[in-house]
C-alpha beads as a LAMMPS data file, in Angstrom:
LAMMPS data file: protein, C-alpha beads

173 atoms
172 bonds

1 atom types
1 bond types

-500.0 500.0 xlo xhi
-500.0 500.0 ylo yhi
-500.0 500.0 zlo zhi

Masses

1 110.0

Atoms # bond

1 1 1 8.475 -4.556 2.229
2 1 1 7.610 -2.155 -0.535
3 1 1 4.988 -0.369 -2.586
4 1 1 3.796 -0.501 -6.178
5 1 1 1.537 1.861 -8.103
6 1 1 -0.774 -0.338 -10.160
7 1 1 -1.864 1.234 -13.468
8 1 1 -5.507 0.143 -13.057
9 1 1 -5.734 0.173 -9.268
10 1 1 -7.063 -2.706 -7.213
11 1 1 -10.767 -2.113 -7.737
12 1 1 -11.210 -1.108 -4.092
13 1 1 -11.809 2.375 -2.784
14 1 1 -9.601 3.170 0.196
15 1 1 -10.613 5.394 3.093
16 1 1 -7.626 7.625 3.818
17 1 1 -6.917 9.320 7.148
18 1 1 -4.372 12.138 7.031
19 1 1 -2.782 13.199 10.304
20 1 1 -1.020 16.501 9.722
21 1 1 -0.608 20.035 10.967
22 1 1 -3.223 22.673 10.132
23 1 1 -1.141 24.256 7.336
24 1 1 -1.231 21.067 5.210
25 1 1 -4.845 20.056 5.834
26 1 1 -6.111 21.887 2.740
27 1 1 -3.702 19.997 0.438
28 1 1 -4.934 16.671 1.797
29 1 1 -8.599 17.633 1.366
30 1 1 -8.021 18.734 -2.237
31 1 1 -6.276 15.425 -2.982
32 1 1 -9.329 13.476 -1.825
33 1 1 -8.562 12.408 1.750
34 1 1 -11.619 11.130 3.606
35 1 1 -10.523 12.291 7.065
36 1 1 -8.086 15.128 7.803
37 1 1 -6.955 16.438 11.169
38 1 1 -4.749 15.558 14.095
39 1 1 -5.801 15.900 17.728
40 1 1 -9.460 14.888 17.321
41 1 1 -8.552 11.785 15.282
42 1 1 -5.795 10.739 17.698
43 1 1 -8.393 10.876 20.490
44 1 1 -10.938 8.908 18.406
45 1 1 -8.348 6.213 17.613
46 1 1 -7.451 5.952 21.315
47 1 1 -11.155 5.279 21.968
48 1 1 -11.160 2.438 19.406
49 1 1 -12.133 4.054 16.066
50 1 1 -10.449 2.359 13.092
51 1 1 -12.853 3.043 10.213
52 1 1 -10.089 3.743 7.639
53 1 1 -7.748 1.736 5.408
54 1 1 -4.603 3.898 5.166
55 1 1 -3.021 6.467 7.493
56 1 1 -0.781 9.150 5.986
57 1 1 1.169 11.484 8.254
58 1 1 3.564 14.374 7.906
59 1 1 6.942 13.991 9.685
60 1 1 6.338 16.896 12.089
61 1 1 3.402 15.113 13.811
62 1 1 4.980 11.665 14.277
63 1 1 5.761 12.378 17.944
64 1 1 2.037 12.937 18.620
65 1 1 1.078 9.797 16.684
66 1 1 3.551 7.607 18.592
67 1 1 1.088 7.139 21.462
68 1 1 -1.430 5.408 19.150
69 1 1 1.247 3.095 17.734
70 1 1 0.036 0.216 19.914
71 1 1 -3.378 0.446 18.249
72 1 1 -2.266 1.076 14.651
73 1 1 0.833 -1.154 14.630
74 1 1 -0.840 -4.590 14.956
75 1 1 -3.331 -3.614 12.215
76 1 1 -0.488 -2.577 9.831
77 1 1 -1.886 0.955 9.745
78 1 1 1.006 2.794 11.409
79 1 1 2.538 5.373 9.023
80 1 1 5.960 4.305 7.789
81 1 1 8.509 6.209 5.657
82 1 1 9.426 2.994 3.783
83 1 1 5.876 2.561 2.549
84 1 1 5.544 6.258 1.665
85 1 1 2.930 7.054 4.308
86 1 1 5.169 9.474 6.237
87 1 1 5.847 12.349 3.870
88 1 1 5.863 16.150 3.875
89 1 1 3.844 16.044 0.608
90 1 1 0.615 14.602 2.024
91 1 1 -1.481 15.666 -0.988
92 1 1 0.679 13.700 -3.407
93 1 1 0.637 10.631 -1.125
94 1 1 -3.178 10.719 -0.903
95 1 1 -3.486 10.906 -4.700
96 1 1 -1.185 7.892 -5.131
97 1 1 -3.136 5.790 -2.629
98 1 1 -6.468 6.729 -4.206
99 1 1 -5.168 5.833 -7.696
100 1 1 -4.164 2.325 -6.628
101 1 1 -0.841 2.288 -4.806
102 1 1 -0.481 -0.938 -2.855
103 1 1 1.874 -1.878 -0.051
104 1 1 3.158 -5.420 0.190
105 1 1 5.249 -7.410 2.609
106 1 1 7.125 -10.667 2.200
107 1 1 6.191 -13.350 4.737
108 1 1 8.735 -15.504 6.523
109 1 1 8.670 -18.075 3.707
110 1 1 9.555 -15.496 1.036
111 1 1 6.020 -15.281 -0.377
112 1 1 4.325 -12.042 -1.416
113 1 1 0.533 -12.102 -1.031
114 1 1 -1.222 -9.130 -2.605
115 1 1 -4.147 -8.199 -4.794
116 1 1 -3.642 -7.111 -8.408
117 1 1 -7.283 -6.613 -9.342
118 1 1 -10.812 -7.944 -9.309
119 1 1 -12.562 -10.677 -11.248
120 1 1 -14.518 -7.934 -13.019
121 1 1 -11.263 -6.541 -14.509
122 1 1 -10.432 -7.417 -18.101
123 1 1 -7.587 -9.858 -18.731
124 1 1 -5.515 -6.952 -20.099
125 1 1 -5.955 -4.905 -16.894
126 1 1 -5.006 -7.823 -14.635
127 1 1 -2.009 -8.600 -16.859
128 1 1 -0.730 -4.997 -16.736
129 1 1 -1.198 -4.787 -12.943
130 1 1 0.568 -8.127 -12.397
131 1 1 3.478 -7.182 -14.691
132 1 1 3.887 -3.872 -12.878
133 1 1 4.028 -5.646 -9.516
134 1 1 6.520 -8.232 -10.790
135 1 1 8.767 -5.523 -12.251
136 1 1 8.773 -3.683 -8.913
137 1 1 9.677 -6.938 -7.134
138 1 1 12.470 -7.634 -9.660
139 1 1 13.927 -4.139 -9.086
140 1 1 13.941 -4.760 -5.329
141 1 1 16.135 -7.865 -5.718
142 1 1 19.121 -7.471 -3.407
143 1 1 22.546 -7.457 -5.054
144 1 1 23.612 -10.305 -2.770
145 1 1 20.846 -12.614 -4.074
146 1 1 22.336 -15.047 -6.581
147 1 1 20.571 -17.346 -9.020
148 1 1 16.869 -17.406 -9.805
149 1 1 14.958 -14.771 -7.855
150 1 1 11.449 -15.972 -8.769
151 1 1 10.992 -19.663 -8.062
152 1 1 7.304 -19.659 -8.903
153 1 1 4.356 -17.378 -9.561
154 1 1 0.726 -18.303 -9.109
155 1 1 -2.479 -16.313 -9.329
156 1 1 -5.810 -17.109 -7.750
157 1 1 -9.099 -15.446 -7.076
158 1 1 -10.402 -15.581 -3.535
159 1 1 -11.370 -19.109 -2.508
160 1 1 -10.081 -20.750 -5.673
161 1 1 -7.053 -22.877 -6.454
162 1 1 -3.931 -21.086 -7.658
163 1 1 -2.932 -21.203 -11.312
164 1 1 0.788 -21.398 -11.972
165 1 1 2.381 -18.755 -14.193
166 1 1 5.633 -19.476 -16.035
167 1 1 7.858 -16.627 -14.819
168 1 1 10.043 -16.951 -17.930
169 1 1 7.160 -15.645 -20.061
170 1 1 6.877 -12.408 -18.094
171 1 1 8.668 -9.534 -19.836
172 1 1 11.326 -7.618 -17.938
173 1 1 12.245 -10.337 -15.424

Bonds

1 1 1 2
2 1 2 3
3 1 3 4
4 1 4 5
5 1 5 6
6 1 6 7
7 1 7 8
8 1 8 9
9 1 9 10
10 1 10 11
11 1 11 12
12 1 12 13
13 1 13 14
14 1 14 15
15 1 15 16
16 1 16 17
17 1 17 18
18 1 18 19
19 1 19 20
20 1 20 21
21 1 21 22
22 1 22 23
23 1 23 24
24 1 24 25
25 1 25 26
26 1 26 27
27 1 27 28
28 1 28 29
29 1 29 30
30 1 30 31
31 1 31 32
32 1 32 33
33 1 33 34
34 1 34 35
35 1 35 36
36 1 36 37
37 1 37 38
38 1 38 39
39 1 39 40
40 1 40 41
41 1 41 42
42 1 42 43
43 1 43 44
44 1 44 45
45 1 45 46
46 1 46 47
47 1 47 48
48 1 48 49
49 1 49 50
50 1 50 51
51 1 51 52
52 1 52 53
53 1 53 54
54 1 54 55
55 1 55 56
56 1 56 57
57 1 57 58
58 1 58 59
59 1 59 60
60 1 60 61
61 1 61 62
62 1 62 63
63 1 63 64
64 1 64 65
65 1 65 66
66 1 66 67
67 1 67 68
68 1 68 69
69 1 69 70
70 1 70 71
71 1 71 72
72 1 72 73
73 1 73 74
74 1 74 75
75 1 75 76
76 1 76 77
77 1 77 78
78 1 78 79
79 1 79 80
80 1 80 81
81 1 81 82
82 1 82 83
83 1 83 84
84 1 84 85
85 1 85 86
86 1 86 87
87 1 87 88
88 1 88 89
89 1 89 90
90 1 90 91
91 1 91 92
92 1 92 93
93 1 93 94
94 1 94 95
95 1 95 96
96 1 96 97
97 1 97 98
98 1 98 99
99 1 99 100
100 1 100 101
101 1 101 102
102 1 102 103
103 1 103 104
104 1 104 105
105 1 105 106
106 1 106 107
107 1 107 108
108 1 108 109
109 1 109 110
110 1 110 111
111 1 111 112
112 1 112 113
113 1 113 114
114 1 114 115
115 1 115 116
116 1 116 117
117 1 117 118
118 1 118 119
119 1 119 120
120 1 120 121
121 1 121 122
122 1 122 123
123 1 123 124
124 1 124 125
125 1 125 126
126 1 126 127
127 1 127 128
128 1 128 129
129 1 129 130
130 1 130 131
131 1 131 132
132 1 132 133
133 1 133 134
134 1 134 135
135 1 135 136
136 1 136 137
137 1 137 138
138 1 138 139
139 1 139 140
140 1 140 141
141 1 141 142
142 1 142 143
143 1 143 144
144 1 144 145
145 1 145 146
146 1 146 147
147 1 147 148
148 1 148 149
149 1 149 150
150 1 150 151
151 1 151 152
152 1 152 153
153 1 153 154
154 1 154 155
155 1 155 156
156 1 156 157
157 1 157 158
158 1 158 159
159 1 159 160
160 1 160 161
161 1 161 162
162 1 162 163
163 1 163 164
164 1 164 165
165 1 165 166
166 1 166 167
167 1 167 168
168 1 168 169
169 1 169 170
170 1 170 171
171 1 171 172
172 1 172 173
């Protein structure tokens, strides 16, 4: 599990919900958060509202958010310190998400599925985003892992066959 800040973003605009105390609400609004508050949004989420893509929370409100964990958890929306969505600097976290920070998770087969751009991106933009993601993955290699860390890399657009990429040609791996 980890995060990467893509230089050209993903091409998607994310709707960000910030759950924080009243003293930090202004920072989140200035950073571009779509929804900012605490009690009223916790109640809306309990009633079934999930019209957002990312939830960012400050550490002091996590006890209040715990009761909506059963709703947010299965949708992978629950704030998590490892993914940078639980932070005292909510304004900075909102800016990063809006610029194109992505969170990724490795499945049980050791495969990372994530988006590095859109078909409308130039080849240069997709290349830079993909290299950034691969460098982040290479840095996350555990010290106990021996041998070749990347066994194969393939890229595909939605609903198309994957195209293999020779990982030896990627700089920095």
